[in-house]
Backbone as CSV, one residue per row, in Angstrom:
resi,resn,N_x,N_y,N_z,CA_x,CA_y,CA_z,C_x,C_y,C_z
1,UNK,34.190,33.921,14.668,34.634,32.652,14.127,33.711,32.236,12.988
2,UNK,34.300,31.790,11.914,33.556,31.413,10.735,33.184,29.925,10.821
3,UNK,31.902,29.629,10.580,31.435,28.235,10.603,31.508,27.695,9.187
4,UNK,32.080,26.523,9.058,32.190,25.933,7.719,30.806,25.571,7.186
5,UNK,30.690,25.534,5.888,29.405,25.244,5.269,28.924,23.830,5.609
6,UNK,29.843,22.869,5.836,29.415,21.510,6.185,28.804,21.491,7.583
7,UNK,29.399,22.228,8.514,28.834,22.290,9.867,27.467,22.968,9.841
8,UNK,27.347,24.013,9.038,26.077,24.714,8.911,25.011,23.796,8.313
9,UNK,25.381,23.052,7.291,24.450,22.118,6.658,24.009,21.042,7.633
10,UNK,24.966,20.442,8.340,24.636,19.414,9.326,23.756,19.987,10.432
11,UNK,24.049,21.188,10.849,23.255,21.823,11.885,21.820,22.026,11.408
12,UNK,21.662,22.467,10.177,20.316,22.654,9.618,19.566,21.332,9.501
13,UNK,20.252,20.283,9.124,19.601,18.977,8.986,19.168,18.424,10.331
14,UNK,20.009,18.576,11.327,19.718,18.034,12.648,18.674,18.869,13.369
15,UNK,18.748,20.168,13.241,17.874,21.059,13.995,16.513,21.273,13.336
16,UNK,16.398,20.986,12.074,15.141,21.269,11.393,14.068,20.249,11.779
17,UNK,12.835,20.706,11.724,11.717,19.820,12.015,11.554,18.823,10.878
18,UNK,11.236,17.565,11.202,11.014,16.594,10.137,9.740,16.940,9.373
19,UNK,9.646,16.446,8.181,8.445,16.666,7.382,7.250,16.071,8.109
20,UNK,6.147,16.759,8.119,4.979,16.202,8.797,4.504,14.944,8.070
21,UNK,4.148,13.949,8.837,3.689,12.696,8.255,2.274,12.874,7.727
22,UNK,2.019,12.255,6.595,0.672,12.276,6.038,-0.216,11.382,6.894
23,UNK,-1.455,11.772,7.097,-2.332,10.942,7.915,-2.598,9.596,7.238
24,UNK,-2.718,8.557,8.057,-3.028,7.231,7.538,-4.454,7.224,7.013
25,UNK,-4.668,6.637,5.846,-6.048,6.534,5.372,-6.849,5.590,6.268
26,UNK,-8.134,5.742,6.250,-9.006,4.893,7.056,-8.891,3.449,6.571
27,UNK,-9.078,2.517,7.504,-8.972,1.097,7.163,-9.957,0.719,6.068
28,UNK,-11.146,1.296,6.093,-12.137,1.002,5.047,-11.593,1.402,3.672
29,UNK,-10.868,2.513,3.608,-10.286,2.949,2.335,-9.163,2.012,1.897
30,UNK,-8.402,1.526,2.851,-7.317,0.594,2.535,-7.887,-0.720,2.013
31,UNK,-8.981,-1.178,2.621,-9.642,-2.406,2.161,-10.144,-2.217,0.735
32,UNK,-10.747,-1.077,0.471,-11.259,-0.800,-0.876,-10.127,-0.763,-1.900
33,UNK,-9.010,-0.171,-1.539,-7.866,-0.139,-2.452,-7.356,-1.553,-2.716
34,UNK,-7.309,-2.392,-1.691,-6.862,-3.774,-1.850,-7.817,-4.536,-2.748
35,UNK,-9.108,-4.256,-2.618,-10.104,-4.915,-3.488,-9.871,-4.532,-4.944
36,UNK,-9.597,-3.255,-5.172,-9.332,-2.796,-6.545,-8.050,-3.424,-7.105
37,UNK,-7.036,-3.556,-6.262,-5.788,-4.195,-6.700,-6.043,-5.654,-7.080
38,UNK,-6.871,-6.325,-6.299,-7.203,-7.727,-6.588,-7.952,-7.830,-7.915
39,UNK,-8.934,-6.952,-8.137,-9.671,-6.956,-9.402,-8.744,-6.650,-10.576
40,UNK,-7.831,-5.711,-10.389,-6.867,-5.379,-11.456,-5.980,-6.578,-11.764
41,UNK,-5.573,-7.303,-10.731,-4.745,-8.493,-10.941,-5.530,-9.561,-11.683
42,UNK,-6.819,-9.690,-11.389,-7.654,-10.654,-12.114,-7.780,-10.267,-13.581
43,UNK,-7.976,-8.990,-13.849,-8.067,-8.528,-15.242,-6.737,-8.758,-15.972
44,UNK,-5.643,-8.517,-15.286,-4.323,-8.752,-15.877,-4.165,-10.225,-16.224
45,UNK,-4.558,-11.099,-15.298,-4.482,-12.550,-15.541,-5.299,-12.937,-16.775
46,UNK,-6.474,-12.348,-16.905,-7.354,-12.671,-18.040,-6.833,-12.126,-19.364
47,UNK,-5.898,-11.189,-19.309,-5.439,-10.554,-20.549,-4.101,-11.076,-21.071
48,UNK,-3.387,-11.886,-20.295,-2.071,-12.345,-20.745,-2.169,-13.718,-21.385
49,UNK,-1.219,-13.997,-22.273,-1.211,-15.304,-22.927,0.162,-15.978,-22.867
50,UNK,1.223,-15.216,-22.741,2.562,-15.785,-22.644,2.694,-16.550,-21.325
51,UNK,3.298,-17.735,-21.366,3.363,-18.590,-20.181,4.118,-17.930,-19.029
52,UNK,5.167,-17.176,-19.347,5.900,-16.479,-18.285,5.032,-15.401,-17.645
53,UNK,4.256,-14.716,-18.456,3.378,-13.684,-17.919,2.210,-14.289,-17.156
54,UNK,1.755,-15.457,-17.569,0.674,-16.127,-16.837,1.149,-16.452,-15.427
55,UNK,2.375,-16.963,-15.311,2.929,-17.249,-13.983,2.986,-15.981,-13.131
56,UNK,3.422,-14.911,-13.738,3.502,-13.631,-13.036,2.106,-13.158,-12.630
57,UNK,1.146,-13.280,-13.530,-0.220,-12.850,-13.247,-0.835,-13.660,-12.109
58,UNK,-0.556,-14.965,-12.094,-1.068,-15.816,-11.009,-0.472,-15.372,-9.685
59,UNK,0.808,-15.107,-9.683,1.481,-14.641,-8.461,0.846,-13.343,-7.961
60,UNK,0.657,-12.373,-8.866,0.069,-11.096,-8.477,-1.359,-11.271,-7.961
61,UNK,-2.118,-12.121,-8.627,-3.501,-12.329,-8.242,-3.596,-12.982,-6.865
62,UNK,-2.768,-13.983,-6.622,-2.786,-14.657,-5.321,-2.333,-13.719,-4.205
63,UNK,-1.307,-12.930,-4.468,-0.818,-11.993,-3.459,-1.880,-10.936,-3.147
64,UNK,-2.523,-10.422,-4.180,-3.557,-9.406,-3.980,-4.752,-9.982,-3.228
65,UNK,-5.104,-11.218,-3.541,-6.229,-11.861,-2.857,-5.920,-12.049,-1.368
66,UNK,-4.723,-12.531,-1.066,-4.335,-12.734,0.337,-4.327,-11.411,1.104
67,UNK,-3.830,-10.362,0.470,-3.812,-9.046,1.108,-5.239,-8.575,1.383
68,UNK,-6.118,-8.734,0.414,-7.503,-8.310,0.560,-8.200,-9.090,1.673
69,UNK,-8.020,-10.391,1.703,-8.644,-11.221,2.734,-8.117,-10.833,4.114
70,UNK,-6.811,-10.612,4.220,-6.225,-10.190,5.495,-6.857,-8.885,5.970
71,UNK,-6.946,-7.917,5.073,-7.498,-6.613,5.456,-8.984,-6.709,5.786
72,UNK,-9.728,-7.567,5.077,-11.133,-7.771,5.410,-11.280,-8.315,6.828
73,UNK,-10.464,-9.314,7.152,-10.514,-9.892,8.496,-10.169,-8.841,9.550
74,UNK,-9.153,-8.045,9.272,-8.742,-6.995,10.206,-9.867,-5.982,10.395
75,UNK,-10.495,-5.578,9.308,-11.590,-4.613,9.392,-12.761,-5.193,10.182
76,UNK,-13.088,-6.442,9.916,-14.193,-7.080,10.645,-13.887,-7.173,12.129
77,UNK,-12.643,-7.498,12.470,-12.275,-7.611,13.887,-12.351,-6.264,14.598
78,UNK,-12.232,-5.184,13.842,-12.335,-3.845,14.414,-13.750,-3.283,14.303
79,UNK,-14.673,-4.119,13.815,-16.064,-3.702,13.716,-16.388,-2.856,12.509
80,UNK,-15.490,-2.810,11.553,-15.715,-2.034,10.332,-16.294,-2.980,9.287
81,UNK,-17.508,-2.693,8.846,-18.127,-3.537,7.829,-18.707,-2.657,6.730
82,UNK,-18.820,-3.235,5.592,-19.458,-2.622,4.448,-20.194,-3.750,3.764
83,UNK,-21.488,-3.774,3.864,-22.282,-4.884,3.369,-21.999,-5.220,1.922
84,UNK,-21.519,-4.253,1.178,-21.232,-4.475,-0.236,-20.099,-5.491,-0.427
85,UNK,-19.122,-5.537,0.496,-17.957,-6.379,0.313,-17.774,-7.427,1.395
86,UNK,-18.304,-7.251,2.566,-18.031,-8.148,3.688,-19.043,-9.280,3.780
């Protein structure tokens, strides 16, 4: 009996192993990345002059700051500290 190509394709998709997940970076690395994003947002804010872009820059800066503070608190609660930033 001949199997149609659609059944074969579906069978391969269902039976195949999923792609291996990439390992999660360490929380300290995530905090550092958030710090860099916050600094980049501050530099962006300092470089724009158009009022619409200033609003956008403020939004990005506030969002990045909140993310960084959240991650700092999370890291501290897990006992992860780095005297340079905490």
